N, C-alpha and C positions, 0 to 999 in steps of 0.2 A: 876019295875024290878022284874023279876021272881025269885023264890026262889033258883033254882039251880044256876042261874047266880050270885045272891047275895052271895051264899056260896063260889063260886069260887073267887069272888072279896075279900071276907073276908079272904080266905086262903092265899092270897098274903101278908097279913099284920099280920100273926100270930106271927111273930118274934117281933113285936113292943110292947113296954111296955106301961104302963099306963101314960097318960099325961093330959095336960089341955084341956078343951073343947074349940074348935074354931068354931065360928059360920060362916062357909063358906060352899059352896056347895061341894059335894063329887067330882064332875068333876074338879073343880078348885083345890081342894086339891091333886087330882091325878096328875094334870099337874105340880104342884109345886114339888110333890114327884119325878116325872120323871125328872124334871130339876135338882133336887139335885143329883139324881142317876147319870145322865149324867156328871154333873160337877165332881162328885166324881170319876167316871171312867176316865175322862180326866186327873184329878189330879193324879190318880193312874198310868196312862200311862206315864205322864211326870216324876213322881218319878222313874218309872221303867227305863226310858231312862237315867235319871241322874245316877241311880244305875249302869246301864251297862257302862256308860262313866267312872264312878269312878273305876269300876272293870277293865276296859281297862287301865286306868291310873296306877292302882296297878300292873297289869301284865307288863306294859311297864317299870315301876320303878323296878320291880323284875328282868326283863330282863337286864336292865342297871346295876343293882347291881351285877348280875351274871357275866356280861361282865367285870365289873370293878374288880371283884374277892373279894368282901366284904362278910364276913360271918355274920349271924344274931347277933352273940355275939359282933361284932364290933360296932353296932349302936343301939341295942335294948334298952340299958339303957341310951342312950344319951338324953339330954334335948334339945328341939328345941329352938334355939336362932335366932330370925329374923335377928338381926344385923350380927351375925356370918354367917347365911345363905347367906345374901347379899354379905358379904366379900368373902366367899368361892365361891359363884357364879361368882363374878367379877374376882377372881383369876383364876377360871376355864376357863372363857371366854378369859382372857388374855393369859393363857397357851395354849388354843386351837388355838388362833390367831397366837401365836409364833410358835406353831407346824406346822401350815399351811405355815407360812412364811419360816420356816427352810426347810420344805419339798420342797417348790418351789425353794428355793435357791439350794438345793441338786440337783433337776431336772435340773436347769439352769447350775450348775457346771458340771453335767454329760453330758448335751448336748454340753456345751462349750468344755469339754474334748474330746468328740467324734469328734467334728469338728476340734479341734486342732490336734488330732492324725491323722485325715485324711489329714489335711493340711501339717503336718510334713512329712507324708509318701509321698505325692506328691512332696514336696520340696526336699526330699532326692533323689527321682527318677530323678527330674530335675537336681540336682547337679551331679548325676552320669553321666547323658547324656552330661553335659557340661564339664566333666572331673575334677570336684572339689571334694575334699574329705571332706571338711567342709565349712560352710557358711563364707562369707567375714566378715572382721572386720567392726565395726559400721562406722568408718571413710571412709571406701571404698564403703559403700552402698549408692546409690543415693536416694535422697528424692523425694517428689512430686509423690507418688504412684498413686494417683487418675488420674492425667493427663497422666502419662505413661501408666497406664492400659487402659485408654480411647483410647490412640493412638494405642496401640497394638490390642485392640478389633476392632478398625476401620480397621486396616491393615488386620485383619483376613478375613474380607469379600473381600477386594481387592485381597489378596493372593489366596483366593479360586477361583476367576475368572482366575487369572494368572496361577494357577496350571494346569487347563485343557488346556490352550493355550500353556504353555511351554511343557506339556506332548506331545501334538500333534507335536510341532516343534522338540522336541527331537526324536520322532519316524520318522519324515520326514528326519531329518538329519542322523539318523542311517541307514535308507534305502538308502539314497543317498550315504553315505560312503561305504556301501556294494557294491552298483552298480559301484561306481568309482573303488573300489579295483578289482572287476571282470573285469572292463574295462582295467586296467593296466596290467593284466595278459596276455591279448591277443596282447599287443603292441610288435613290434619287438625289440629284444635285441641284444647284441653283440654275434656273432656266433663264432664257433671254426674254425681254419684253416684246409682245406682239405688236406689229404695225398694222393699222387699219387700211385695207385696200379700197379700191373704187367700187367693187362689187362685194359688199359685206355679206350678202346671202351665200354667194359661192364660197367666200372665205370661211363663213361659219360652217358650211357643210364639210369643207375640207378639214377644218380644225376638229369638227365633231368626229369625222371619220378617223383622223389621226389620234384623237383622244381615245376612241374605242379600241383602236389598234394598240395604243400605248397601254390602256388598261389590260387588254388581253396579254400583251407581252409582260406587263408588270405582274399579272397573276401567275403566268407561267414561271417567271423568275422567282416569285415568292415560293411557289411549290418546289422549284429546283433548289432554292436556298434552304428551305425547310428540310428537304430530303438530304441535301449535302451536309447540313448541320447535324442531323440525326446520325448519318454515317460516321461523321467525324467524332461525334460524342461517344458512339458505341465502340469506336476503335481506340480512342485516346483518353477518355475520361478516367480519372483515377490513377493514371500512370505517372503524372507529374503535377505538383500543386499549382504551378504557374499556368499550365495548360488547362487544368480544371477550372481555375479562376476565370480564364478567358471564355471558356465554354459557358460558365454560369452567367457571365455578363451578356453574352449573345442570347442566352435563354430569355433574358428580361426584355429584349427588344420587341416593340409592339408591331410585329409583322402583320397581324390580322386586322389592325386598325385601319379604318377608311380614311382617317384624317392624318395619315402619315406624311409629314413634311420635314423640311430641313430643320426648322426650329425644334421640332419634337425629337429628331434624331441627333441633334448636336451634342447633348450631354452623353448620350451613349457612344457617339463617335469619339469624343474626347477620352472617355474611359477605355474605349477599345484601343486608342492610340497608346495610352499608358501601358495597357497589357501587351500591346505589340512590342513596345520598347523593352519591357521585361523579358519577353520571349527572345528578343534579339540578344540581350545580355546573356540569357541562358545558352543560346547557341554559341556565343563567344566563349563562354565557360567550357562548353563541350569541346570546342575547337582546341582550347588550351589543354584539356585533358587528353585529347587525341594526340596532340603534339608530344605530351609526356609519355603516352603509351608508345608512340613511334620511337621516341628516344630509348625507352626500355626495350623495345623490340630490337633496336640496333645493338644494345648491350647483349641481349640473348644471342643474336646472330654472331657477335664477336666471340662470346664464350663457345658456341658451337664450332665456329671456325677455328679457334685456337685448339680446341679439343681434337678436331679432325686433323689439323696440321700436325699436332703432336703424334697422333697415330701414324700419319704418313712418314714423319721423321723416324719414328721407332722402327717401322718396317724397313726403311732404308738402313738403319743401324744394324738390324738383325742380319740383313743380307751382307753388309760389309764385314761382319764378324764371322761369316761362314767359310772363310778361306782356310784351307787345310794343306799342310805340307805333306804330300804323299811320297812314300819311298820311291825313288827312281825319277821323281819329277824335279826339275831344276827350279821351278817356281811353284808357289802355293796355288792350289786349285780352288776355285769358287764352287762350293758344293750345292748352293741354293741360289735360285734367281726368282724374284717376284717382279713381274712386269707391271710396274706402276710408273707414271711419268717421272722423268728425271727432275723436272721443275713443274710447279703448279702454274696453270695458265691464268691470265687476268680475269677470266670469267668465273672463277671458283666462288668468289664472294656473291656474285649475282645469282648463281645456281643455288647457293646455300639459302639466300633470302627467299627465293621463289619456293624452294622446298619447304621451308618453315611456314610460309603462308599456306601452302597446300595442307600441311600437317594440321595447322590451326583450323582450317575449314573442315577437315575430316573429323577432328575431335568435336567441334561444335555441332556438326551434323549428327555424330554419334550420341552426343549429350541430349539433343532434341528428340531423337528417335527413342531413346530410353531415359525418360525423365526420372525414374526412380533408381537409376543405376548408381551403385556405390561410387564414391569418389576414388577409391582405390582402383577400381576397374578402369575408370577414365585415365588415371595416372599410368596404369599398366599399358593401356593402349598408346598413350603419348610416349611412354618410355620405349615401346617397341618401334614406334615411328622415328624416334630420335636416338636409336642405338648407335654405338660406335661405328658399326659397319655401314649403316645408312648414311651417317654424316661423312664418313670417308668416301663413299660413292659420290657424294655431291662435290667434294673437293677435287677428286681426280677425274670426275666427269664420266665415269663408267661404273657399272655394277659387276663387271667381269674382270677378275684379277688372275691372269694365268700364273701358275706356279711351276717352276722347272727344277728338277733335281739331277745331280750328276750320277751317271751310271758308270760303274767301274767294271770293265770287261777285261778278260784275259788277253784279248787282242787289243792293243792300244788304239788301233784305228777305229774300233767300235765304241770306245769310251767317249762320253760327252753328255751334254744336257738333253734331258727328255722331259716332256710334259708329265705332270704328276699322274694324270689319268693313264697315259701310255705306260709309265713305269709300273703302275699297279696292275696292269693287264698283261704286260709283255715281259717284265723282269722275272728272273728265276727267284726261287725262295731265298737263296743267299743274297742276291742282289737287292731284294726288297729289305732284308734285314739290315744291310749296310745303309740303305736310304732311311729306314726308321731310326736306326742308331744315330745317324747324322743329325736328323731333325731333333731327336730327344736331347742330344748333347748341346746343340745350338740353343735350343729353347731354355734348357736348365741354366746354361751359362748366362743367357740374356736376362732371365728372371733374377738370378743372383745379383747381377750388376745393376739391374733396375731397382731391386729392393734396397741395395746400399745407396743408390743415388737418391731415391725417394726419402730415405732416412737421413740424408744429409751427410753420409759417410763417404770417405775417400774410396775410389776403386782399388781393388787388389786382386791378385791371382788366388783363387780359392780352389782347393782340391775337392774333388767329389768322389764318391764311392757308389758303384752300381753292382748289385747282386743279381745275377742272371741265371736262370735255370736252363741248362743245356742249350746255349746259343749257337753251338757248332753243329747242330743237327743238319742244317742246310748251308752252313758257312765253313765248311772244311777246306774249301779251295784255297790255295796258297795266296793268290792275289787278293781275295776277299779278307782273309785273316790279316794280311799285312795292312790293308786299308782300315780295318777295325782298330788295330793297335795304333796306327797313325792318328786316327780321330781321337782316341782316348788320350794319347800323348798331347795333342794340340790343346785339348780342353782340360788337362790335368785331372783325368778321371782314372781312378783305380778300379780295375775289373776283378770281381770275385765271381767265378763261374763254376757252376756245378755241372759235371758232364761225366759220362761213362766212356768217352772217346779217349784213346791213349796214343794217337798218332804223334810222332815227334814234331810234325809241322805245327801241332797245336800246343803240346806241352812245352816245347822249347821257347815259347813266347812268354812264359810266365816265370816270375822269379821264385815262387814258392808253390809247391804242389803237395797236397795232402791226399793220401789214399784212404777213403772212408769205406766202411763196410757195415752191413746190418747183420747182427748175430742174434740168435735166439738165446734168451737167458736160461741158464740151467734150472731145471725143475720149475719152469714157468712158461706160460704162453706169450709173454711179452718179449718184444724185440728191442735191442739197444743199438746205438750207433757207436762204432769203434773206429778209432783213428789208427791206421796202419802205418805203412812206410811213408816217409816224407822225403821230398826231393828239393834241393836248393840249387837253383840255376844262377844265382847272383852271388858272387864272392862277397864275403863280409856280412851277409844277411843272417841275422840271428835265427837259430833253428827253432826257438820257442816263440817265434813271431805269432801274435794272436790279434784278433779284432776285439779291442777292449773299450774303445771310445766311439761315441756317436753323438750327433746333434739332431734334435727334432725341430723341424721348421714347420710353422703353421701356414698352410696355404691360404692365400687371399684371393679375392676376386675384384675385377675392375668395376667400380661403381658407375652407374649411368649419370648423365649430366643433370637429370631432373631429381635424382635421389638426394644429392647433397644440397640442392636448392631448398628442400623441405627443412633442412637443419639450420638455415640462415636466420 
């Protein structure tokens, strides 16, 4: 070894003190020294990470104390008692559970109150229409509401079909009545007696001229009446028995007779008046039917309105349950915002009725244009027009519902709500994953709660499990990983993640880590999955923890309002 090189080597160990002489080579001693230095650095890095975690815990505890409102004087001189801590922790968990339970009960009461007020308002309007000032006594109210409601809803569809038919018959009858009235005006009536004047020749010439003009007008009116009768007969004969009888009676009138006078026409006029009265009764009957159809129409509008209001309330409920307590935030952050009106305006009912009228016109036109169309196609067309989204649009008064999601940025100033479209085009891959994970967690939790509510079961905190394949490919940033864990904790979701990334920023967030490897089986081309080392990050967790239980849920779909009316 050269002198200069030896000097440099010796300078590296000038800090070392005097020790015992060891008979090993310098190269081996340097290797052992480098090993000790590397282990010391790794141990120092581990201690540094532990120190950072403790500092984070201290900051979180300080934040919690600040949120609670405790001053340092309130706890500085207190002695730590493990038993007292366990008792207080149990009391805190119990009080938190009761707070959540009471909050849910308050929400349920508010929801029930809103529905009850809406039902009361509809019931009061219904009472006013029926002429009642107050509800009937209990002994006067009929029971078996489900069967009666089923029968009424079944009649709603039948009355809808009858409505168009009766409306056409009413128009036909009205047109026929007008034409018959015009026809009676041109029939000859009782004339006045003529008075002889001083110049009978001049009077005779005038009367003869008037007679000729009257005959001419009479002949023209006869032709007009005959043509009018033929038009009416070709259009209305056979469509209704009463109308056909009237037309047959008019057919027997002696229009072509030269001796047509009041006495000849009298029996026919009397018969005609009787037929006319029958037609009037028929029109009254159709008016009654139209009133029944209008009542049924109001019931359908009530059902559509209730369904749309339910969707409106459920959307608000989803948004309210999207608040997540993110690490470092003193308050829960709302992760989802759907811009719908805070309250429904008074014109919602009118819009709904106008929209249903337009849907009815579209379906009737569609049915006329395709006479041989199957009933299922017509119902599909009607179902599309009255889908949940279309009815919701009428209630809120717009077809555009902006959706905003919360963007989590490393720089707190850049965090905030963004339109869904902007988030999809501007967010990074990891930020998009946080948005998608938030939406999935919110919707899964909502569907679980809605399912229990529809089944008549009490709400409860249900744990969920999500198995994800390499979710950290774009979500390895510290602030995004922390947000994902906060979201999972908020919605009681256990994450089982498959990944080949081993950064401590990822692995330290999981309680149990398995190292899996694929090995080729000896003397075979098949490969098998082997479980290697296992790491436990949570004290007290069993090392043989396995996923052994699962539940299978059958997915359901929201039925359209016209689907369940077929079953009534």
